[in-house]
N, C-alpha and C positions, 0 to 999 in steps of 0.2 A: 564612406566613411571609413578610417585603416584604423578604427578601438570600438572596442566592448567594453562593458563594466561586467563585472564580476566580483562574486560576495566568494574568499577565499581567506584559508589562513594559512600562520607560518610556524605555530609550532599547537601543540594539545592543550586542549583546557577546555570550558566551559562557554558559555555560548558571545563573551568578551573577545571573545580570540577574533572574532570574525570582521574583516575589514572588507569596505564594496573599493576594488581595486576598479581602476582604468586598463586596460589591457590590450595590448595585438589584437584585433579581429582574430578569432579562430579562423587555420581553415582545415577541411577538409580531404583525407584521405582516400587511395584506392577502398571504396567499395565505405562509404562514409558520404552522409548528407549535413552541414550545417543548418541549426535550428535557430531562427529569430525567435526566440520562448517570449510563450505571451504567460504561462504560469506553470509554476513549479509545487510537487507535494512535499511535504515536510515528514520524515518517518524517522522513528526509532535510528534505527540504521545510521543517523547521521549523527546523533549524537555518540553513537558505537566509534563511530569515524574520525571525529574530533577530534575523542576523547585520549585517543588511543587504544581501546581495547580491542578494534578489527587491524589496526592497520601498523605496519612498521615505523620507525623511527621518521619523522617528515625529511624529504630533502627537497625546500625548495616551496613554495606555496598549491596549497592544498584549494582546488574547488569543494564546494559541497552538494546536496543535493543529487537525486538517481535518476526523480522522475519529471514528464515537462509535456507542455502542449505547449503548439506554436507551430508555424509556417516553416519551408522547406528555404530556405535563401541559399543554397550553395550547393552543389552535387559534385560529390568530388567522384577520382577516374573509375569508368570502369557501373557508375550506377546508371539502371535502369530501372522505369515503373517509376518515377518522380520526375514531377514535373516543381519547377519555382512557383513557388506561390501557395503548394499543397497543403493545405491541413491536417495536422498529423499531433500523433500521441504516442508517449510508449517512453526508454530508460534508455541511463548514462551512465557510461562507470560511474560519472563523478563530473560535478559543474554543471545541476540544470540550473541552479543558484544564479541565471548570469543573463544577461540580455540576450548572448546567441550563445550555442552551446554543438560539440560534436556528436554524431552520434551514428552506431553503427544501422546506414541502409534498410538490413529485414532486423533488427528492434522496433522500428516504429510500424505504429499502423493507421490507415485513415480516422480522421476526427468524423465523428459522425455527424449530422448537421444540428440534430437536436439537443446535441451534447456543445456546452460553454467550453473552450477551454480550461477553466476553471474547474468544471466536472469531469473532465478528458486529465488531467492531470492529478487526481484522486482517484483514478481508478488502478492504473496497474501493479503496483505493488501490489495493494489490499487485494488485486482478486485474485491476483499467480497463488501470492500466500493462501488465501481458502480455499481453492481450487486444487493446490495443492497437498494440502492439513487432510482437506477431505478427503481426496483418494489414501490417502499415505492410512485413513481410519476404516478404509470402507465403508463408510456408509450409506445408506441404501434405504428404498420407501418403506415408510412404515418401522421404523428406531427413533430413538427418543437422541438427541444431542444435543448435549449442555456447553453451551459458549459460554467462559470467564470472560470479562470482558467485553459481551455483545455491544458496548452501543461505540468501539474505536473500530473505524474501516477495515482494519482485519475481520472485528468480530458481523460487522454488519454484509461484509460481501461474503461472510460464509455462510448467515444466517438463512439470506434469499439465499445461495444457493440452494444450501439445506430444504430451505421449505420448495425450493420450484422443484427437487428429488420424489418430495414426499414422508418426507421428516420430518416431527414431533421438533420442534426448538423449543429447548427453555435458555433464557440468557439472563446473566447477572450484571445489573447495572444502578445505578444511581434514578434512585425514583421518577427526579426530570427529564429521564430518557423514555420512562416506564409503557407511553402515551406513542410517541417516537415506538417502538418497538412493538407496540400492538398491533400497528397499521402494519408491520409489516410479518407480523401473524408470529409474533414471535412471547412467549407467557414469560415476561422478564419478573426478575428475584432478586431484590436489593443481595449486595453483599455485606461480609461483615458478622458478627458474631449473633449462633444461630443460622447457620445457614442454610446447615442438613435438617433442619427440621419446614424449612422453605422450599426442599425440592421436591418433584413427584418421587416415587417412590422407586421407582426404573428409571436407569438414564443407562445408553446402552452406548454411547461415546461421549467422548469429552473433549474439545477444540481449547486449549489454557490462552488464550493472549491479553494474561491479566499480568502473572508473575511477581502477584499477591499470598504465595503462601497457600495456594487450593490444590498442590497436585495431589495431597495423602488423604484428602477428603476425595478426590475424582477415583484414585484407584481403587479405594472402597465404597462410592458408589457403580463402580462396573465392575470390581470382582476380577480384573484383569487388565495391569499397569501396558499390554497392549492395547488396547483401544483406548489409551489418552496420550492424546498428542498436545506438547507445548511446541509454544514461538516465544518464550520470555523466559525458562526458565532448566539450565538446561541442567544445572547444579542441583537441579531436584529431581530432574527425568532422571541423571543417572545413579540418583540413591535410593529411588523406586523403581525402576525398573519404568521408566517407564519412554515415548518417544518423542526425543527433541529434534524440532525439524526446523530446518534452516534452507535457505538455498537466493540464487541470484538471477531466477530463469529472466526469459525472455514477456515479461507480464505485459506488453500490449499486445500481445498474442491471449493471452492467459483473460484479458478483459476486452479485445475485441469478441471472442468466442462464450462470454458471458456475456453479454449486448446482444448478442441473434441469439444461443439457445443454451441459457444456463440449467440446463438438465446434459449439458452430451459435457459444458466443465467441470459441473457436478464428477460425473464422473468419466472424467480422462478421455470418451471420445467424438471425433470429429463431429464439426458439428451439420445438425441436419439441414439441408439444401433449403425447407421450409422452416428454419426456426424462431421462435415465438420471441423476436422483435420484442413488443410489450410487453415481455415480462423480467424482459434484461436489466443484469445489475445495476443499481448505482449506487455511489457515494456522495452522504450529502458533503457538502463544505464547512465546516463551524466557522471560519471565520478567514479574514485575507487578511492579509501585510503586503507593505509593498519591497521591492528590493533592498530599499537602501535600511527596513527594519528584518530583518531573515532574523537576525540574533533574538529579537522580540518574538519571533517566529518561534524559537530554537528556544527558549524559555515556557512562552507554553505549552509546546512541549512535551516539554519537562514537568510543567505543571498537572499534563491531566486533566481525567476529565471534564475532555470536551464531544459534542457528537457529530460523528468523520472524521474528517482529513483541515489539517491546518495547509491553507495555499499559499506563496509567495506568489505577489502577482509585477512582471515588468513592466505593462505599457506603457508607464509612466514616466520609467525610461533609459525608453526609444527612441532615436530620435523621427521627427514629425516632419 
């Protein structure tokens, strides 16, 4: 096989700019591997890149998607530790929504047998963001963490890490997601008018994964903007003195640690040799879209109000 399929765009814009193209089969360079993609995650950053919010003017077709799961399909020069056919998951710079993608070898980790490819692809960005923001907040056992948009991928990962750490977690979410959140040990609260009256009197830290204007209330609740971190409202953070957190870290490494030892992941410490695998973080898959419907997945992502992560699957597009 000398060709692959990839979802790409040639101009900035809405989901309609995404097209499924036949492309030359990509070849890994030094320190890289090629992944036969089975599943790719959809994240808010995909929209920001596609619309030009986070990227310079386009020079040539651009891929979409930064997290994936699949099998090692080819090894670049100098790569050791991987074999053809190894199941892996992790992040790429861009272009995960494809039948084949190039990844840095050290940006991937082995996929556990008890995770489907879809479940594995849901983890890297959400878990890296959650563990990073909890460390920035300095969350500790016995404190109360308020998470805005607790039913999203980042919110769910942060809730599980915080609960493993021994914190009390309160999360805003639509009522249809409350039962699931209670199952994670989270106290769910409906967002919207009157939110302050529904929240506990004591809130030690706040993670805003929503960006719907809750930062002012969050600062009021904690009494200190340094105790509030947002991943969705940089303008509000600048205005109120709260922290805006962003990063493109090695999400697979953070996810692998959270699967093995969620307490260590929340604290930013090395995983224990006898890490608590049974309590490992999981992010539910909300909906699955075939590769040719990537634009629909982006539209659904922008609509919001789903539990967990949206996943693109490529199996139907791979040769048999």
